[in-house]
N, C-alpha and C positions, 0 to 999 in steps of 0.2 A: 758316618755309616759304620756300624759294628758288624764287620764281615768275617766269617769263618770259612776257610778253605779246607776241605777234607776229602779223603777218598770216597768215591761212590760205593754204596753197599747194596745188597739185595733189598734192603728196606726202601731204597730210592728207585726201585724198578719202575713203578707206575709213573712217577714224575719224569724220569729220564725218557721213558717211552713217549709220554705226552709232549715233552720238549722236542724230542727228535722228530715227531710227526709235525709239530709246529714249524720246525726248520724247513722241512720238505715243502710244506704248503707255502710258507713265506718266500723261500728262495727259488724253488723250482715249480711252484704252482701245481703240486701233485700230492695226492693222498697216498700214504704208504699202507701196505697190508699190515694191520696191527698185530695179528698173531705172529707173522714172520718177524716183524720188528721186535716184538716182546721176546721171542726166542733168541734173537741176535743180541739184544742188550743183556739178557740173562746169561747167555754163554760167555760174554766178555766179563761180566761181573764175577762169574764163577771161576774164570781161568785167566789170571793175569799175564799168561804168556801170549794172549791175544792182544792185550792192551789194558789201559786203566782209565777209569772215569774219575773225574774230580768234580765236586759241586761247591758252589758258593752259597752259604747260608746267611740269612739275616734274621735274627730273632727266632731261630729254629726252623725257618722256612727256606727251602731251596729256591733261590732266585736266579741261578745261572749254573751252567755246566760246560764241561768240555771233556774230551777224552783224547788219548793218543794211542796209536798203533806203531808197529816197529818196521823199519826198513834197514836191512844190513847194507852198508857201503863198503865194498871191497876196496874202492879207491882210497878210503880213509881208515880202513880197518876199524870201523866203529859203527854205531847204530844211530840212525836218524829217528827221532820221534815225530810222527805225523800227527799233528793236532787236527781233530775232527769233531763233529757234533757240537759245534760252538752254539750256545744259545743263552741269551740273557732275556729275562722277562721284559716285555716292552716298557713297562713303567719303571724299570731299573736301569735302562740303557743310558750311556753317557756319563755315568758316575763312577766308573772304574771297576766294575764287577769283572769284566773279561780281563782287564789288565791285571787284576789280582790273581785270577786263575792262571794266566799266562806266566806271570812272574814266579808263581809257585812251581809250575812245571819246569820252567827254565832253571830255577835253583836246584830242583831235584836232579835234572839232567846233568848239571855241572858237578853236583856232589857224587852222583852215582858212579861215575867213571865208565868209560866205554861208549858214552853218548857223544856223538860228534856234532850234533846240531838239531834244530827244530825245523820242521817244514809244515806248511799247510797250503791248501788251495782255497780260492775264493771265487764265487760267481763273478763273471766278467763285469756285470753291471752293478755289483754291490760296492759302490764307491765308498760308502760309510765304513764298511768293514775293512776295506783296503787301506783307508786312511788310518784306522785304528792300528792295523798291523804294522804299518810304516812308522807310526809314532812309537811303537814298542821296539823299533830297531830292526825289524825284518825288512828284507829287500826283495824286489821282484827278481825272478830268475829268467833265464832265456828259454825255459822249458814250457811246453804246453802239455796238458794231460790228455791222453787218449785212452779209450777203454773199449772193451768188448764185454758185454754182460751175458752170462749164460743162464 
């Protein structure tokens, strides 16, 4: 597989929105509000202080994506990058697309300085994704994620 990993750009907006909606349908069985999702992806693509998207291309076609956002750790005096919006087209799963995206981000974090680690959350019943993350060297933490949505 001839795979290219590159930063997401505004030219990728439509495909990223489509993949993000597919993630929601596949993992949470819900349809997102497309105008809101589009504005959210657009905002991040325009403002790297919010986070950064990366896409995996094969023959000029985006077949996978992920992004990360930031969390300051006062305990470590460094930044965690939270990996989110992970999606690989179903016909390209299991061949290393996400692994390539992950390794790219991991390398960037190690080179950039001030980054103390990578984090992500996975749906509790998504065993396949969890196995993938563990194979990449990630470990389960003792934390659970809680939220209030406004």
